[in-house]
N, C-alpha and C positions, 0 to 999 in steps of 0.2 A: 656802220659799226659806229658806236656810241664814242664821243669824245673823250679823251681822259682828262681828270683836273689834275694840278698841281698836287692835291692833298692826296688823291691814289696813290704816288710814288712811295708811300710810306707803307704800303701793303706789303713789301718784301722783306722777311724779317732780317733784324741787322746780323743776327748770327748767318744767316744764309747770303748776306750780301758778298759779292766774291771780291770787290777793290778797296785798295788801300792806296793812297796817292802822295807822294811825296814831291813838291815840285821846289825848284829852285831858277832865280831870274825868270821869270816870266810874269806875264800877266792873265788873272782871273776875270772873266767879264761874260757878259749875256751876250751872245751873237745868235739872231735868227732864234730867239727862243730858245737854245740853248746854253747850258753853261761849259763853257771851253777855255781852255787856257793856252796862251799867246806866245811863241819864242820867236824870236829875232834869227834869221838866217841870211846875212850879210842885208841888201836891199828888200827884201823879202820877210814877209812876218807868216810864221805856221801857225794854224789853227788846229788845236786837239780838242775833241770832244771827251769830257767828263762824265760818262753816265751815272747819274747822281742817284736815279733810282736804283742802281745797283753796288754804292759805294758805302762804307761801313764812316770812313774817316779822310780828312784832307789836311795834309799837314803843310804848311807855308814856310821854306828856309829861306835863306837871304837873298836880295835882291828880289822880292815878290810884291806884287800889289793886288787887290782885290775890290771889284767894284762892289756898290751896294746892293744893285741888282742881282748879281752873284752870289752875294752872302745872302739874299732873300731867297733865292732860288734853293740854295743847299739848306738853308733850315726848313722850306717847305718839304725838303724830302728826307729832312732827320739827318743831316750828313753833319758829324761835328767836324769841327774846325780848328787845329791848333796851331800856334805859332812858334817855331824854334829856328835854332839857328844854324848854318850852314853842315851840309853832311852829316846833320841829325846831331848837332852839337848842341850841347844849350844856349839860352839866350842868356847875355850877360848886360845888366844894367851899368850906368856910368861909375857906381861905386864897388863895381865889379862883385855885387853880390849875386851865387848862381841861381838863374831861374829857370829851372828844369823847359818848364812849356808853359803856353798861356793858351787855354781854351777857351771857345766859344760855343757853347752850349745851346742847340736850339730850343727856343723858347714858344713855338708856335702851335705845341700840342700836349696833351694832359700826361704825364707820368703818372705810373702806379705808385701807389703809398703804402701796398702794405708791407714792404719790403724796407722803407724808410718808418715804417711805425715798430716793424721788430729792430731794428739797429738802435733805434732811440731807447727800446726798454732797455737794452744792456748797456750800450754805448759811453754814460756815466758813470758805470761801475767800474773801476780799475781791473779788478780781478777777473772779469768777465770779457772785459776788451783784450787781455791778455789771452784768455782762452779763446778769442777768436784767431789773435793773430796766432797763436799755436795750431790750429787749423789750417791757417792758409801756408804755414810753413811745413805742415807734415804734408798737405795734399800737394805743394811742390815740389816734396821729395819722391812722392809714387810719381808723380808725372817724370820726372828726370829718370827714375828706373825703369818707366816703360818705351819713354822715346830714346833713349840713348842705346838701349839694344836691338832698336828696331832695324829691319832687313835695311830699310832705304836709305839710313847713314852707313851701315858697314858697305853697301854696293856704292854710295859716294867716295869711300876710304876713311870714315873714319869708324876704326875698329877700336874700341875700349876694352880692357882687360874686366870682364864681369865680377872677379873675385875683390879686385880693388874698388870697382864701382859699391857693390853690394857691403862692403866692409864700412867706406865713406859713408854710404847712406843710412846705415844701422847706425852708426855712431853720431849721426844728426838727428835723426829720431829719438836718440835716448837722449841726449842733449835739450831738446825741443823741449821733452816731458820733465825736465830738471828744470828748466828754466826758471828763475822766482821772478823775474821782470822783463819787461822790454829791452831794459839795456842788455841785458843778457841774452836776450833773445836775438838782436841785431847784430851782436857780436859773433854769434853761434851762424846766421845768415851767412854774414861776410868770410866767413872762417871754411864754410861750405864752398862759395863760389871760389873765394882763393884754390882750393884742392881740386874742383872742377877745371881751372884754368891748367893747373897740371896735367890733370888726366887727359884734357884735350891737346895739350902741345905734344903729350907722347903718342897719342891716338893718330895722327897725321905727319908727326916727325917734324914739327914747327921751328925747332931750336930755341934760344933763349927767348924770354915773354916776360915783361913785366907792364902789369896793368897802369893804365895813364891816366892822371888825374884832368879834369875838367876839359877832357877835349884835346888834350896836345899829346897824343900820340900821334906819330909819325908812320908809324908800321902798319901793313895792311890789318892785321888783326884788330887791333885797336882802334882803327878808322871805321872798320866794319861793327865792331860790337859797339862804338857811339852810335852809330846811323841806325842800325838794327834793334837798339833797346828801344829807339823811338817807334817802331811800329810795335812794338810790345804797348808801350805809354798809349799810341794811339785806340787800340784794341781794350786797353783799363779804362780810359774813361771813355770809351763808347759802353762798356758793360755796365760801369756804375751810371752813367746819364739814361740806358734803358730801362735800369730798373728804379731811377727816381731816387737815387743815392749820389748827396752832394760829394764832391772831391774830398771837404776838407775833415769828412767823420772817419778819418785814418782810424786802425786799430796796431799801427806796428811803426811807420813812417811819421806818424804826426807832427812827434818835436822837432824833425832835422830837415823835412820838405814840405814846403807850400802846396796843398792838393794831394796830402801824401796817401789817401786812398786808392789813386790810381797806379801809385805805386805799388801798394802792397798787392794790389790785382794783377800788374804787369809782372810782379816776381813769379807766378805758377806759371809762365811760360818763358821769362827772358831765359833763364838756363837751360831748360829743358828745349828749346827749341832754335833762339837765336844765337847762343853761344857755339854750339857744335858748327852753325852753317857761317857762324864767321872765319872760323878756323878754317873749313872745306874751301870757302872763296877763297882767302888768303891764299892756301895753296896753290890752287886752280889757276889765279892770276886773273880771278874774276874782276871786271869794272864795277862802280857802284849799281848800275843798274841789275849786272847779272847778279850781285849779291842781295839786291832787293828783290829779284823774281825768286831768286832760291829760298829765300824768308817767307815771302808772300806764299809762295806751296808748299810750305812745310806747316806753315800756320792753318792753310787751308786744308791740309792733306789732315791734319791733327783736329780740324776742327774747335780750333783754339777758342775761339769768340763764346761758340757754346758752352765750351769747358767752364770760361770764365764766368760766364752769367750764370750757370747752374752750381758751381762752387758758390758765389755770394749769396745765390739765395740760400742754398744748405746752410751755409754759415752764419748769414743771418736769421733764421727760423729758428735751427738749433739752439745757438745762443740765446736768442729771446726766451725759447721756453725753460732755459737753466734758471735765467731771470725770473721766470713765472713761479718757480719753484720754491725761492726764496722766501724766507719769511717775512712779512711787511714791516 
């Protein structure tokens, strides 16, 4: 049998990789040629393998460290590494500026330029950037419409009123079309999310709920939402990196968040997949590991990374085509 070189590990498409890791209170290192994370159990150290060839993203929370050798192997396999706070909450700097997540992108391989060239053709035009942002938000609404009425959610106890959901999404589509600028579109994005929280609360009978800011929520749904959103950010960062798009070239969140394109893309799946799972897990009494498992199963079942990559491709090429049609 021929020996497999590290560069061969990248042959598994990112959209087909099965694993997303979120780690806390452990060390990531290379042991016997494998990337592993080490946890302490009393006087013993437990070693757990990370199958890097089948992993898209590794998120490192509080109490973690990673060796240079491990970072080198993760880069060879094309695994994106992100650093965030505990329980999937943001990192905070000394002056309490909210830093959502810091990403280390592998630099050891060639990325395609087709989509970056397309993005650059429209990105400097305010009107076309707004067009791209609207395309993302329309796609987000369509994803919610399909996922929230999926039999798998109903079987898990998440049953929404179809008429309420349809009316809410129809209004959102109208407001997206009418939005004159990014500020108006961001306002509609937030309004929709707030209304979806109300629908989710009613769907599972959660009771009183207020979305907490900056990771300050103590109830299960708030904690799970914070945690799960980082899984969506990991997929968003991976999707943009796979296509060679810099995280700074945002179309909607650019002025409010560093690396805003990750958040633009994460919006495609956050409310569709993470939000319902947060309330399902909260009502079921899941721990964080059980909630993560539910999120990853939902994202995998919905082929979320494929969906994000395909949406980025479509928005890039369609919006660039509009730029080409404009008079010089």
